[in-house]
C-alpha positions as CSV (number, residue, x, y, z in Angstrom):
1,M,115.1,-1.1,97.0
2,S,114.2,-1.5,100.6
3,S,110.5,-0.6,101.6
4,L,108.7,-0.1,104.9
5,L,105.0,0.1,105.4
6,V,103.5,2.0,108.4
7,D,99.9,1.0,108.4
8,N,96.8,0.9,110.8
9,I,97.3,4.6,111.4
10,G,94.3,6.0,113.2
11,E,95.2,9.7,112.5
12,L,97.9,10.8,110.1
13,V,99.1,14.3,110.3
14,T,100.6,15.2,106.9
15,N,100.6,19.1,106.8
16,S,99.9,18.6,103.2
17,E,97.3,18.7,100.5
18,G,94.6,15.9,100.3
19,G,93.9,15.9,104.0
20,A,91.5,17.6,106.2
21,G,92.0,21.0,107.8
22,P,95.3,22.8,108.4
23,L,97.1,19.7,109.4
24,G,96.1,17.7,106.4
25,L,94.6,14.9,108.5
26,R,93.9,11.5,107.2
27,R,92.1,8.7,109.0
28,D,92.7,5.0,108.8
29,A,95.8,5.6,106.7
30,A,99.1,4.0,105.7
31,L,102.4,5.2,104.6
32,L,105.0,3.5,102.5
33,V,108.8,4.4,102.9
34,E,111.4,3.6,100.2
35,D,115.1,4.4,100.6
36,G,114.5,7.0,103.3
37,L,111.7,8.9,101.6
38,V,107.9,8.9,101.7
39,A,106.9,6.9,98.5
40,W,103.1,6.6,99.0
41,I,100.3,7.7,101.3
42,G,96.7,6.5,101.2
43,P,94.0,4.5,102.8
44,A,95.1,1.6,104.9
45,R,92.9,-0.8,102.8
46,D,94.9,0.1,99.7
47,A,98.4,-0.3,101.2
48,P,101.0,-1.9,98.9
49,A,103.2,-4.8,100.0
50,A,106.5,-3.9,101.5
51,D,109.6,-5.6,102.8
52,R,108.9,-4.7,106.4
53,R,105.8,-3.4,108.3
54,I,105.2,-1.4,111.4
55,D,101.7,-1.6,112.9
56,A,100.7,1.8,114.3
57,E,97.9,0.1,116.2
58,G,95.4,2.8,115.6
59,A,97.7,5.5,117.0
60,A,98.5,9.0,115.6
61,V,101.4,9.6,113.3
62,L,103.0,12.9,112.8
63,P,105.9,14.4,110.9
64,G,109.0,14.6,113.0
65,F,109.4,17.9,114.9
66,V,111.7,20.6,113.4
67,D,113.4,22.5,116.0
68,S,114.7,25.5,114.4
69,H,116.5,27.2,117.2
70,A,118.8,25.5,119.6
71,H,122.2,26.1,121.4
72,L,123.7,22.6,122.1
73,V,127.5,23.3,121.9
74,F,128.4,24.3,125.4
75,A,129.9,23.2,128.7
76,G,129.0,23.9,132.3
77,D,125.9,24.2,134.3
78,R,123.7,27.2,135.2
79,A,121.3,25.6,137.6
80,A,122.1,28.1,140.3
81,E,121.2,30.9,137.9
82,F,117.8,29.2,137.3
83,A,117.1,28.9,141.0
84,A,118.0,32.6,141.5
85,R,115.5,33.6,138.8
86,M,112.7,31.4,140.4
87,A,113.6,33.3,143.7
88,G,112.9,36.7,141.9
89,E,116.1,37.8,140.1
90,P,115.4,39.1,136.6
91,Y,116.9,37.7,133.5
92,T,119.3,40.1,131.6
93,G,121.2,37.6,129.4
94,G,124.4,38.2,131.5
95,G,124.8,34.5,132.3
96,I,126.0,33.8,128.7
97,R,129.5,34.8,129.6
98,T,129.6,32.2,132.3
99,T,129.0,29.5,129.8
100,V,131.5,31.1,127.5
101,G,134.2,30.6,130.0
102,A,133.3,27.0,130.6
103,T,133.0,26.3,126.9
104,R,136.5,27.7,126.1
105,A,137.9,25.5,128.7
106,A,136.3,22.3,127.5
107,S,137.9,19.7,125.2
108,D,136.4,18.9,121.8
109,D,135.5,15.5,123.2
110,E,133.6,17.1,126.1
111,L,131.7,19.4,123.8
112,R,131.0,16.5,121.4
113,A,129.5,14.5,124.2
114,T,127.1,17.1,125.2
115,V,126.0,17.8,121.7
116,R,125.4,14.1,121.1
117,R,123.6,13.7,124.4
118,L,121.2,16.5,123.7
119,R,120.7,15.5,120.1
120,G,119.7,12.0,121.3
121,E,117.5,13.3,123.9
122,A,115.7,15.5,121.3
123,L,115.4,12.7,118.9
124,R,113.8,10.3,121.4
125,Q,111.1,13.1,121.9
126,G,110.4,13.3,118.1
127,T,112.7,15.9,117.0
128,T,114.2,14.7,113.6
129,T,115.7,18.0,112.4
130,I,117.5,20.4,114.6
131,E,119.2,23.7,114.1
132,I,122.4,24.2,116.2
133,K,124.1,27.5,116.9
134,S,127.6,28.4,118.0
135,G,127.9,31.5,120.3
136,Y,129.4,30.2,123.4
137,G,133.1,30.3,122.2
138,L,133.5,33.9,120.9
139,T,137.1,33.4,119.7
140,V,138.0,32.5,116.1
141,A,139.1,29.0,117.1
142,D,136.3,28.2,119.6
143,E,133.5,29.5,117.1
144,A,135.0,27.4,114.3
145,R,135.3,24.2,116.5
146,S,131.8,24.7,117.9
147,L,130.3,24.7,114.4
148,R,132.6,21.8,113.3
149,I,131.2,19.6,116.1
150,A,127.7,20.8,115.5
151,A,127.8,19.9,111.8
152,E,128.6,16.2,112.9
153,V,125.0,15.8,114.0
154,S,123.0,18.5,111.9
155,E,123.0,20.0,108.6
156,E,121.4,23.1,110.1
157,T,124.2,25.0,111.7
158,T,124.3,28.7,112.6
159,F,127.2,31.1,113.2
160,L,126.4,33.1,116.3
161,G,129.7,34.7,117.0
162,A,127.6,37.8,117.7
163,H,125.9,36.3,120.8
164,V,127.4,38.8,123.3
165,V,130.5,40.8,123.3
166,P,133.1,38.8,125.4
167,A,134.7,40.3,128.5
168,E,138.0,40.9,126.8
169,Y,136.3,43.2,124.3
170,A,133.9,44.9,126.8
171,D,135.4,48.4,126.2
172,R,136.1,47.8,122.4
173,P,132.8,46.5,120.9
174,D,133.8,47.9,117.4
175,D,137.0,45.9,117.5
176,Y,135.0,42.7,118.3
177,V,132.5,43.4,115.5
178,G,135.5,43.6,113.2
179,L,136.8,40.3,114.4
180,V,133.3,38.7,113.9
181,C,133.0,40.1,110.4
182,G,136.6,39.3,109.6
183,P,138.7,36.2,110.7
184,M,135.9,34.6,112.7
185,L,133.4,34.6,109.9
186,A,136.1,33.2,107.6
187,A,136.9,30.4,110.0
188,A,133.3,29.6,110.8
189,A,131.5,29.9,107.4
190,P,132.7,26.6,106.0
191,Y,130.8,24.8,108.7
192,A,127.6,27.1,108.8
193,R,124.5,27.4,106.8
194,W,123.2,30.6,108.6
195,V,124.5,33.7,110.4
196,D,122.7,35.0,113.4
197,V,123.0,38.0,115.8
198,F,121.6,38.8,119.2
199,C,120.1,42.3,118.5
200,E,119.2,43.3,122.0
201,R,120.3,45.9,124.7
202,G,123.4,44.5,126.4
203,A,124.4,42.6,123.2
204,F,124.5,44.2,119.8
205,D,122.9,47.3,118.6
206,V,121.2,47.6,115.2
207,D,124.2,49.1,113.4
208,H,126.5,46.4,114.6
209,A,123.9,43.7,113.9
210,R,123.2,44.9,110.3
211,A,127.0,45.0,109.6
212,I,127.5,41.4,110.9
213,L,124.5,40.0,109.0
214,A,125.5,41.7,105.9
215,C,128.9,40.2,106.1
216,G,127.4,36.8,106.5
217,Q,125.2,37.2,103.6
218,A,128.1,38.3,101.5
219,V,129.7,34.8,101.9
220,G,126.4,33.1,101.3
221,L,125.0,32.6,104.7
222,G,121.3,32.8,105.3
223,V,120.0,35.3,108.0
224,R,118.4,34.7,111.3
225,V,118.0,37.1,114.1
226,H,117.5,37.0,117.9
227,A,115.1,39.8,118.2
228,N,112.8,41.6,120.8
229,Q,113.3,39.2,123.6
230,L,114.1,41.5,126.5
231,G,112.2,44.4,125.3
232,P,110.9,46.4,122.2
233,G,113.7,47.0,119.7
234,P,114.7,47.2,116.1
235,G,115.7,43.4,115.7
236,V,112.4,42.3,114.0
237,R,112.4,45.1,111.4
238,L,116.1,44.5,110.7
239,G,115.3,41.0,110.0
240,V,112.7,41.8,107.6
241,E,114.9,44.4,106.0
242,L,117.5,41.8,105.3
243,G,115.1,39.1,104.1
244,A,115.8,36.9,107.2
245,A,114.4,33.4,107.1
246,S,113.3,33.8,110.8
247,V,113.2,36.3,113.6
248,D,113.3,34.5,116.9
249,H,111.8,35.2,120.3
250,C,109.5,38.0,119.3
251,T,108.3,38.5,122.9
252,H,107.8,42.2,122.8
253,L,106.3,43.4,119.5
254,T,105.0,46.8,118.5
255,D,102.3,47.1,115.7
256,A,105.0,48.2,113.4
257,D,106.9,44.9,114.0
258,V,103.8,42.8,113.3
259,D,103.0,44.8,110.2
260,A,106.6,44.3,108.9
261,L,106.4,40.6,109.4
262,A,102.9,40.5,107.7
263,S,104.2,42.5,104.8
264,T,106.5,39.6,103.8
265,R,103.5,37.4,102.9
266,I,103.9,35.6,99.6
267,D,101.7,33.2,97.6
268,C,103.0,29.7,97.4
269,M,101.9,26.4,95.9
270,C,101.5,24.8,99.3
271,A,98.8,23.5,101.6
272,E,98.3,26.8,103.4
273,G,98.3,28.9,100.2
274,R,100.2,31.8,101.7
275,H,102.9,32.2,104.2
276,T,105.4,34.9,105.3
277,A,108.9,34.8,103.9
278,T,110.2,35.8,107.3
279,V,108.9,33.5,110.1
280,A,108.3,34.5,113.7
281,T,109.9,31.8,115.8
282,L,108.6,31.6,119.3
283,L,110.5,30.0,122.2
284,P,108.2,29.5,125.1
285,G,110.7,27.5,127.0
286,A,112.7,30.7,127.5
287,E,109.7,32.6,129.0
288,F,109.0,29.5,131.2
289,S,112.6,29.4,132.5
290,T,113.0,33.2,133.0
291,R,109.4,34.0,134.3
292,S,109.0,36.5,131.5
293,P,105.9,37.4,129.5
294,Y,105.0,34.9,126.8
295,P,104.8,36.0,123.2
296,D,101.3,36.8,121.8
297,A,101.2,34.0,119.2
298,R,97.4,34.8,118.5
299,R,98.2,38.4,117.5
300,L,100.8,37.2,114.9
301,L,98.5,34.4,113.6
302,D,95.6,36.7,113.2
303,A,97.8,39.1,111.2
304,G,98.8,36.3,108.9
305,V,102.4,35.9,110.1
306,T,103.8,32.3,109.7
307,V,104.8,31.1,113.2
308,A,107.2,28.4,114.3
309,L,107.9,26.9,117.6
310,A,111.3,25.9,118.9
311,T,113.0,24.9,122.1
312,D,115.9,27.4,122.5
313,C,117.7,24.6,124.2
314,N,120.6,26.2,126.1
315,P,122.1,25.8,129.6
316,G,120.9,29.3,130.9
317,S,117.4,30.4,129.8
318,S,115.7,27.4,128.3
319,Y,117.3,24.0,129.3
320,T,114.8,21.9,127.6
321,S,115.0,19.7,124.4
322,S,111.3,18.9,124.5
323,M,109.1,20.1,121.6
324,P,106.0,18.5,123.1
325,F,106.6,20.6,126.2
326,C,106.8,23.8,124.0
327,I,103.7,22.7,122.2
328,A,101.9,22.5,125.6
329,L,103.2,25.9,126.7
330,A,102.1,27.4,123.4
331,V,98.5,26.2,123.7
332,R,98.2,27.1,127.4
333,E,100.1,30.4,127.5
334,M,100.3,31.8,123.9
335,R,96.6,31.3,122.8
336,M,97.4,28.8,120.0
337,T,95.1,26.0,119.2
338,P,96.6,22.4,119.5
339,A,96.5,22.2,115.6
340,E,98.4,25.6,115.2
341,A,101.0,24.6,117.8
342,V,101.6,21.2,116.1
343,W,101.9,22.8,112.7
344,A,104.3,25.5,114.1
345,A,106.5,22.7,115.6
346,T,106.7,20.8,112.3
347,A,105.8,22.6,109.1
348,G,106.5,26.0,110.8
349,G,110.0,25.0,111.8
350,A,110.6,23.7,108.2
351,R,109.6,27.2,107.0
352,A,111.9,28.8,109.4
353,L,114.7,26.8,107.9
354,R,113.5,27.2,104.3
355,R,113.1,23.5,103.9
356,D,110.3,21.7,102.1
357,D,111.6,18.2,102.5
358,V,110.9,18.0,106.3
359,G,108.0,18.9,108.5
360,R,105.5,17.4,106.2
361,L,104.5,13.9,105.1
362,R,103.9,13.6,101.3
363,P,105.6,11.5,98.5
364,G,109.2,12.7,97.9
365,A,109.6,14.1,101.5
366,R,112.1,12.7,104.0
367,A,110.6,9.8,106.0
368,D,110.9,11.6,109.4
369,L,108.0,10.7,111.4
370,M,106.8,9.7,114.9
371,I,104.2,7.3,116.2
372,L,102.5,8.5,119.3
373,D,101.2,6.5,122.3
374,A,97.9,8.3,121.7
375,P,95.1,8.4,119.1
376,S,95.4,12.0,118.3
377,H,97.9,14.9,118.0
378,L,95.6,16.7,120.5
379,H,97.2,14.6,123.3
380,L,100.5,16.5,122.9
381,A,98.9,19.5,124.7
382,Y,96.1,17.5,126.5
383,R,98.7,15.3,128.3
384,P,101.6,17.6,129.1
385,G,104.7,16.0,130.5
386,V,103.8,12.5,129.5
387,P,106.1,10.6,127.3
388,L,103.9,10.0,124.3
389,I,106.4,9.3,121.6
390,R,106.3,5.6,121.1
391,Q,108.7,5.4,118.0
392,V,110.6,7.7,115.8
393,L,111.7,7.2,112.2
394,H,114.6,9.3,110.9
395,N,115.3,9.1,107.2
396,G,113.0,6.1,107.3
397,V,115.1,4.3,109.9
398,P,113.4,3.3,113.1
399,Q,115.5,4.9,116.0
């Protein structure tokens, strides 16, 4: 049995019982890894012997980030669209069809190269778990191949055939919903863990969204929903109705939306004691890139709603793979404390994926962690834009 000791840790974020505060902080700590899992955590002075050793040199160690919302399977570039928004043009979601055309025209190898490049980019910035959606193919063959390619690098894959109605079905949305629920779902489901719908004006109305999500559930896929990004709407409450693991964006919420999310609170044998079964996943990179209002995370947190942070990495509205950047935005623009933002980017993302083996550091969890070039997690927001990730371990293996 191979073992690795990470010791001389100045501050260890565990998100687990036995530490201080909501992050389960431990000082002067050490952590033992065996066969890809955390085997022991305790004071550095009590550290056991191991085959190999990494000296953290007094730095902070955190669980790997869990990015629970990303769109990595695409081709093409929408930098001109970004420049137009920065010059004052509003974001409507219409550019998705531009990426659909480029993605359909790309080869498997071209799509695979983009996915692997972005996955590597995220890993270097501390993201050890990442969800990847389809949604830029919108044909039976293209959605299936998108998910097949995504599954090569992530076990968290989401069928998003209901991203927008493609141009060839513009006057026949009912027919497209039938395609999504029938042949497209059948082809995509073997490569997917989740089903998602963009429930928004200009995309799918609540009846179409409910039908698609119900069909996904019927074949064993978990539910996620793009909801309330462009304006108030029924997406959040639909997600709660269907028991969604996560409703994502949540930029424009009514009191009824917040109450619906809060109503899913459940007791749990976990460090936080209670959490909501449906997580509100906030994507501040999208607001940054579209010059839109930021979600009010404070309102959700004060209502007892579990919040996650994710990048929404995509070529149009949030072309970033950086979870540290999203943490800094959440603290500056969304009224989160640094501790809340770090929790949301790690344990919160795990909650959004209904995972208990990632996002935390405790015996039995996956040994996914990062060592910062900083003494505290506070520096992720305190020093925005600075490359603070010194080293990443994924499944206990230094990257």
